[in-house]
C-alpha positions, 0 to 999 in steps of 0.5 A: 726771315720775314724780317730779314727780307724786309731789311734786305728790301729796305737796304735796297731802295736806300742810297748806301754811304760808307762812314770811315771814322776811328771814333764811334760808340762804345767809345766815350769821347765826345767825337764818337757821338757826331757819326753815331748821330749819322748813323742813327738819323741818315735813314730818315732821309733814305740813306743806309750808312755802313761804318767802319771803325776800330774796336773800342773794348775799354772805357776811355777814363785816361789817355793811355786806354785809347792805345791798348791792343783789342782782341783780334776779331772783327765785330759786325753789328746790323740794325734795321736802319745801319750797320757797323763793323768794328775792327781790331786795334793793334798797337804800334811801337809807340803805342806799346811803349806808351801803354807799358811805361806811361807818359813820363818815360821814353817821351823822345823815343815816342816823338821820334816814332810819331815823327816817323809815322807823320813823314811815312804817311806820304808813302805808306800806311805801315806804321799806323796802328789802324791801318787795317781800317783803310784795308778793309774799306778798300776790300769792301768798296771794291766788292760793293760797287752800289756804295758810291759815297765815302765819307771820312772824318778827322781827327785823326788826319790820316783818315783823309789819306786813306780816303785819297787813296781810296778814290785813286784806286776806286774811280767809282766813288766820291768822298767827303772829308769832315773836319771836326777842327781845323788842321794846319790852318790853325792861326795859333800855337794851340796844339803844336808850337811852331817855334820848336824843331818838332813844330817846325817839321809838322808846320813844313809837312802837314800843309802839303799833305793836306791839300794833297789828300783833299785834292780829290775829295767831291766837298768837305764839311767843319763845325762851323761857317768860319771853319768852312770858309778858312779851310776852303779858301786853303784846299780850294774845295766847296765846304759846308757846315755840319754843326756838332749837337745834341741827341735829343733822346739822351737828354730826356732824363728825369732828376729829383727836384734840386736842393736849394741849399746846394749850388752846383756848377759843372765843367764837362771834358778837356781843359786845355792851357789856352783856356783861362779857367782862372777868371772864373775860379777867382770869381767862384772863390769869392763867391764861396766866401760870400755865401759861405754861412748860407749855401753850399756852392761846388764846382765839378770838372767831369772827365777833365782828368783824362789829362793829367796836366789839366788835372794838376793845374786845377788841383794846384789852383784850387787847393785852398778850397778843395772841399768844394772842387771835385775833379774826375776821369772820364765817366760813363755818357749816361752819368755825365748828362745826368750830372750836367742835368742835375747842375745850376750852372754849366761852365764854358771857358773859351780859347785864348788866342783861337779863331773864335769860329767854332765851339767845342762839342761840350756847348752842344751837350749843354744846350741839350740839357736845357740848363743855363750856361756860363761862358767865362771869358767869352769868345766875343764870336761863335759860342757867345752868338749861340748863348744870345740866340738860344737865350740859354745862358750868360757871359762875361769876361773878367773876374769882377764881372763873373763874381757879379753875375754869379752872386746874382744867379745864386741869390736868385736860385736860394730864393726860388729854386730856379734861375730864370733865363727870360730870352730863352728860344727852344725853337733855336735850341733844336736847330742845334740837335744832331738830327737837324744837323744830320739832315743838312748832311743828308741834303749834301749826300743826296745832292751828289 
């Protein structure tokens, strides 16, 4: 009874914030860690978070797993410093077709259904499989008027529409839109080719939606200063950089001393068509030949088979030396962290034709390990700058440069059992922790 009373007292003395996010643990997509860290650390700044998310009853090993229906019950978990509402996920017709028949069949029908969903979003939430998140949040905020701040994070960008509608109906709240990536301001065709009919429809419609939905936001956040500048100019709103990061406690894993006869290189997560991993793989193949009678070199793509096209691309390119290559579907987060920590090098591949202003969350996971990163080819922007300031790794741009550097690092490991990083700066590394970045978010919340 005393614990309950203490909890109530703690809640009443803290500023309450509702965070609306589709992704949250136990979902093992890395986007879930961003909101989880806010729930975990905001209490250190006199803020009590209430998270509203969907249920994640199935481990996400492949894309289809994210679209499976869940049991219909709402799960409410309460902790000392925050609480979470997990709402059921009811698949729409497109999702049901995808789960039943897979990604290869009925593509045209699924695209048509997605187009209907995008167009209808300007009028209704009806076609969204997670529309119950909006309905629940509206009732919750209406009945809890002491909650005056809402944070919603995207992707999906329809979450911004939820917040826009909530603000229109509930004038007592202010809301912050969190961009985990650029939306319609991407200056390239990374995700939606604009020279297709499908792309043209979205390129016309979505910029209108973005400006409209963010029009009544108090402010927005994004994962880099450059993204903040790009988005802010487009939507005419004040923005703040809240970087991704690593959760320090997750990386306190002890592993055995490495075997000097085995050199492990690990790439974590998805691989997009615009990432020229072949530049590094050509160097890797040459290094295999150079060290063939001396040391075993292996490269692991952990979670990359989550997308079938990426896995097939790697299988085709590495078939001549497939015994030295491992490609897996998504695995448990704890196991993924262990595989990173036991590696000698952690591979990063920049996006060609990208903005050069951001970096995927995997880089921050790598920073958390304290292990050397190998960026190839470099983005010559934020990723390279992080490596320079932390001193935690190396970067290059061509196969010849990568081969020369790789040989040098493998030779050093074979001789000494480790790879030296003479410019390593642990204080700078700690700036990229999620605890530090959450403090920046707390400063913004407390300013409202």
